C-alpha positions as CSV (number, residue, x, y, z in Angstrom):
1,X,-2.3,118.6,296.9
2,X,-4.4,115.5,296.1
3,X,-7.0,116.6,298.6
4,X,-7.2,120.1,297.1
5,X,-7.4,118.6,293.6
6,X,-10.3,116.4,294.8
7,X,-12.1,119.4,296.4
8,X,-11.8,121.2,293.0
9,X,-13.3,118.1,291.3
10,X,-10.2,117.7,289.0
11,X,-10.6,114.0,289.3
12,X,-14.1,114.4,287.8
13,X,-12.6,116.6,285.0
14,X,-10.0,113.9,284.2
15,X,-12.6,111.2,284.2
16,X,-14.7,113.2,281.7
17,X,-11.7,113.8,279.4
18,X,-10.6,110.2,279.5
19,X,-14.1,108.9,278.8
20,X,-14.5,111.5,275.9
21,X,-11.2,110.3,274.3
22,X,-12.5,106.7,274.4
23,X,-15.7,107.8,272.7
24,X,-13.8,109.8,270.1
25,X,-11.7,106.7,269.2
26,X,-14.7,104.4,268.7
27,X,-15.3,102.2,266.9
28,X,-11.8,100.9,266.0
29,X,-9.6,102.8,268.4
30,X,-7.8,104.8,265.7
31,X,-10.1,107.7,265.1
32,X,-8.6,111.2,265.4
33,X,-9.4,113.2,268.6
34,X,-10.2,116.9,268.2
35,X,-7.9,118.6,270.8
36,X,-10.0,121.8,271.0
37,X,-13.1,119.8,271.8
38,X,-11.3,117.8,274.5
39,X,-9.8,120.9,276.2
40,X,-13.0,122.8,276.0
41,X,-14.9,119.9,277.6
42,X,-12.4,119.8,280.5
43,X,-12.8,123.5,281.0
44,X,-16.6,123.3,280.9
45,X,-16.8,120.5,283.4
46,X,-14.5,122.4,285.8
47,X,-16.4,125.6,285.5
48,X,-19.8,124.0,286.0
49,X,-18.6,122.1,289.2
50,X,-16.7,125.1,290.6
51,X,-19.6,127.5,289.9
52,X,-22.1,125.1,291.5
53,X,-20.0,124.9,294.6
54,X,-19.5,128.7,294.9
55,X,-23.3,129.1,294.5
56,X,-23.9,126.6,297.2
57,X,-21.4,128.4,299.4
58,X,-23.1,131.7,298.8
59,X,-26.6,130.3,299.6
60,X,-25.3,128.4,302.7
61,X,-23.5,131.4,304.2
62,X,-26.7,133.5,303.7
63,X,-28.6,131.2,306.1
64,X,-25.6,130.2,308.3
65,X,-25.9,126.6,307.1
66,X,-23.0,124.2,308.0
67,X,-20.5,123.7,305.1
68,X,-18.8,120.5,304.1
69,X,-15.0,120.4,303.8
70,X,-15.4,120.7,300.0
71,X,-17.6,123.8,300.3
72,X,-15.4,125.3,303.1
73,X,-12.5,125.1,300.7
74,X,-14.4,126.9,298.0
75,X,-15.6,129.5,300.6
76,X,-12.0,130.2,301.7
77,X,-10.8,130.5,298.1
78,X,-13.8,132.0,296.4
79,X,-12.0,135.2,295.3
80,X,-9.2,133.3,293.5
81,X,-11.7,130.8,292.1
82,X,-13.9,133.5,290.6
83,X,-10.9,135.0,288.8
84,X,-9.9,131.6,287.5
85,X,-13.4,131.0,286.2
86,X,-13.5,134.3,284.4
87,X,-10.1,133.5,282.8
88,X,-11.2,130.0,281.8
89,X,-14.4,131.5,280.2
90,X,-12.2,133.8,278.2
91,X,-10.0,130.8,277.1
92,X,-13.2,128.9,276.1
93,X,-14.3,131.8,273.9
94,X,-11.0,131.7,272.1
95,X,-11.1,127.9,271.7
96,X,-14.4,128.1,270.0
97,X,-12.6,129.3,266.8
98,X,-11.0,125.8,266.5
99,X,-14.3,123.9,266.9
100,X,-16.2,122.3,264.0
101,X,-19.5,124.0,263.2
102,X,-21.5,120.9,264.2
103,X,-19.8,121.0,267.7
104,X,-20.6,124.7,268.0
105,X,-24.3,124.1,267.4
106,X,-24.3,121.1,269.7
107,X,-22.6,123.1,272.4
108,X,-25.0,126.0,272.1
109,X,-28.0,123.7,272.4
110,X,-26.6,121.9,275.4
111,X,-25.6,125.2,277.1
112,X,-29.2,126.5,276.7
113,X,-30.7,123.3,278.2
114,X,-28.1,123.3,281.0
115,X,-28.7,127.0,281.8
116,X,-32.4,126.5,281.9
117,X,-32.0,123.6,284.3
118,X,-29.6,125.5,286.6
119,X,-31.9,128.5,286.7
120,X,-34.9,126.3,287.5
121,X,-33.1,124.4,290.3
122,X,-31.8,127.7,291.8
123,X,-35.4,128.8,292.3
124,X,-36.3,125.7,294.4
125,X,-36.1,125.4,298.1
126,X,-33.6,122.9,299.6
127,X,-36.4,120.3,300.3
128,X,-38.5,120.7,297.2
129,X,-39.7,117.3,295.8
130,X,-38.7,118.4,292.3
131,X,-35.1,118.0,293.3
132,X,-35.7,114.3,292.9
133,X,-35.1,115.0,289.2
134,X,-31.5,116.1,289.9
135,X,-29.8,112.8,289.4
136,X,-31.6,111.9,286.1
137,X,-31.1,115.5,284.8
138,X,-27.4,115.6,285.6
139,X,-27.0,112.1,284.2
140,X,-28.4,113.2,280.8
141,X,-26.4,116.5,280.7
142,X,-23.1,114.8,281.6
143,X,-23.6,111.9,279.2
144,X,-24.7,114.1,276.4
145,X,-21.7,116.4,277.0
146,X,-19.1,113.6,277.0
147,X,-20.6,111.5,274.1
148,X,-22.4,114.1,272.1
149,X,-19.4,116.4,271.7
150,X,-17.7,113.5,269.9
151,X,-20.7,112.1,268.0
152,X,-21.3,115.6,266.6
153,X,-18.0,115.3,264.6
154,X,-18.7,111.8,263.2
155,X,-20.5,111.2,259.9
156,X,-22.0,107.9,261.1
157,X,-22.6,106.2,264.4
158,X,-22.7,102.4,264.6
159,X,-25.0,100.3,266.8
160,X,-22.2,99.3,269.1
161,X,-21.4,103.0,269.8
162,X,-25.1,103.6,270.6
163,X,-25.1,100.6,272.9
164,X,-22.0,101.8,274.7
165,X,-23.5,105.3,275.0
166,X,-26.6,103.8,276.7
167,X,-24.2,101.7,278.9
168,X,-22.4,104.9,279.9
169,X,-25.7,106.7,280.7
170,X,-26.7,103.9,283.1
171,X,-23.3,103.9,284.8
172,X,-23.5,107.7,285.4
173,X,-26.9,107.3,286.9
174,X,-25.7,104.4,289.0
175,X,-22.8,106.6,290.2
176,X,-25.0,109.6,291.1
177,X,-27.7,107.5,292.8
178,X,-25.0,105.6,294.8
179,X,-23.5,109.0,295.9
180,X,-26.9,110.1,297.0
181,X,-27.3,106.9,299.1
182,X,-23.9,107.4,300.6
183,X,-24.6,111.0,301.4
184,X,-27.8,110.0,303.1
185,X,-25.8,107.6,305.3
186,X,-23.3,110.3,306.0
187,X,-25.6,113.2,306.6
188,X,-29.0,111.7,307.4
189,X,-30.6,114.9,308.6
190,X,-29.4,117.3,305.9
191,X,-29.4,115.2,302.7
192,X,-32.3,115.4,300.3
193,X,-32.2,113.6,297.0
194,X,-33.7,110.8,295.0
195,X,-32.2,108.3,297.4
196,X,-33.9,109.9,300.4
197,X,-37.3,110.1,298.6
198,X,-37.1,106.4,297.5
199,X,-35.6,105.2,300.7
200,X,-32.6,102.9,301.2
201,X,-34.4,99.6,300.3
202,X,-35.8,100.8,297.0
203,X,-32.6,102.6,296.1
204,X,-30.7,99.4,296.8
205,X,-33.0,97.4,294.5
206,X,-32.5,100.0,291.7
207,X,-28.8,100.0,292.1
208,X,-28.6,96.2,292.0
209,X,-30.9,96.1,288.9
210,X,-28.7,98.7,287.2
211,X,-25.6,96.5,287.9
212,X,-27.3,93.4,286.3
213,X,-28.6,95.4,283.3
214,X,-25.2,97.0,282.7
215,X,-23.4,93.7,283.0
216,X,-25.8,91.9,280.5
217,X,-25.6,94.8,278.0
218,X,-21.8,94.9,278.3
219,X,-21.6,91.2,277.5
220,X,-24.0,91.5,274.6
221,X,-21.8,94.3,273.0
222,X,-18.6,92.3,273.8
223,X,-19.8,89.2,271.9
224,X,-21.6,90.9,269.1
225,X,-19.4,94.0,268.2
226,X,-17.2,93.7,265.2
227,X,-14.4,95.9,266.5
228,X,-11.9,95.0,269.2
229,X,-11.8,98.5,270.6
230,X,-15.6,98.5,271.1
231,X,-15.4,95.1,272.7
232,X,-12.7,96.3,275.1
233,X,-14.8,99.4,275.9
234,X,-17.7,97.2,276.8
235,X,-15.6,95.2,279.3
236,X,-14.2,98.4,280.8
237,X,-17.7,99.8,281.3
238,X,-18.8,96.5,282.9
239,X,-15.8,96.9,285.3
240,X,-16.9,100.5,286.1
241,X,-20.3,99.2,287.2
242,X,-18.8,96.4,289.2
243,X,-16.6,98.8,291.2
244,X,-19.7,100.9,292.0
245,X,-21.6,97.8,293.1
246,X,-18.7,96.9,295.4
247,X,-19.1,100.4,297.1
248,X,-22.8,99.7,297.4
249,X,-22.2,96.3,298.8
250,X,-19.9,97.5,301.6
251,X,-20.9,101.1,302.4
252,X,-19.4,101.3,305.9
253,X,-15.9,100.6,304.5
254,X,-16.2,103.3,301.8
255,X,-17.7,105.9,304.0
256,X,-14.3,106.2,305.9
257,X,-12.5,109.4,304.7
258,X,-15.0,109.7,301.8
259,X,-13.4,106.7,300.0
260,X,-16.6,106.3,298.0
261,X,-16.1,109.7,296.4
262,X,-12.5,109.0,295.5
263,X,-13.2,105.6,294.1
264,X,-16.6,106.4,292.6
265,X,-15.3,109.3,290.6
266,X,-12.1,107.3,289.8
267,X,-14.1,104.7,287.9
268,X,-14.3,107.1,285.0
269,X,-10.5,106.9,284.7
270,X,-10.7,103.2,283.8
271,X,-11.2,103.8,280.1
272,X,-7.6,105.0,280.2
273,X,-6.6,101.3,280.3
274,X,-7.5,100.9,276.6
275,X,-6.4,104.2,275.2
């Protein structure tokens, strides 16, 4: 069951929800959390990941390309998954009646941008150099979705929240670039991403630099923020980056049984320690 949940990216969904709740409770940890926004975020993340996998399966089967275990699972269950996606889209439409107007406008704008990005990527070949923008683009969309859906409901946003948002953005990029590096180790002949364009040495330097920048920024927020919850959030995000650096430091150990995916996605559960 855990393996199936991982194939369905439910761990990613849980990480997005936990991170979102942390953002909603900033700066003092006692802010109310809009339940409809949180549920809709979970549904959107699941739908995007599942739809992306199903599209990859359809494209891969059309050219008889080998499928990963995750994609094979989606291929074997694509009829059920399509029905689930249709049902979840229906639920999402109903939930929109409980959303604040600011969140609706925010979601509409993000949906247009995301849709344009997906449409553009779908028109590119598997080895187009423009795919190097995949990691930065997904980083922006994911971070804006998690943080923006909460910020859209707040009358003011303090400097510590902005700093934590930048911190989260860097961690997401560190996560995605690390996954690209690990996939290049795992599938050297089929992987094509920012990591393969940069090469292992340059990617390693970027990842190490990100770890240093994130650690310094986390410490600055910890020592200068006025709220205890914001301080704890800074420490948690520093820990998230440290875990990702550990995976980068010992890649062979974490390539076994896709440990890097389990742990790399699991770092976004760490904010649950302060909720």
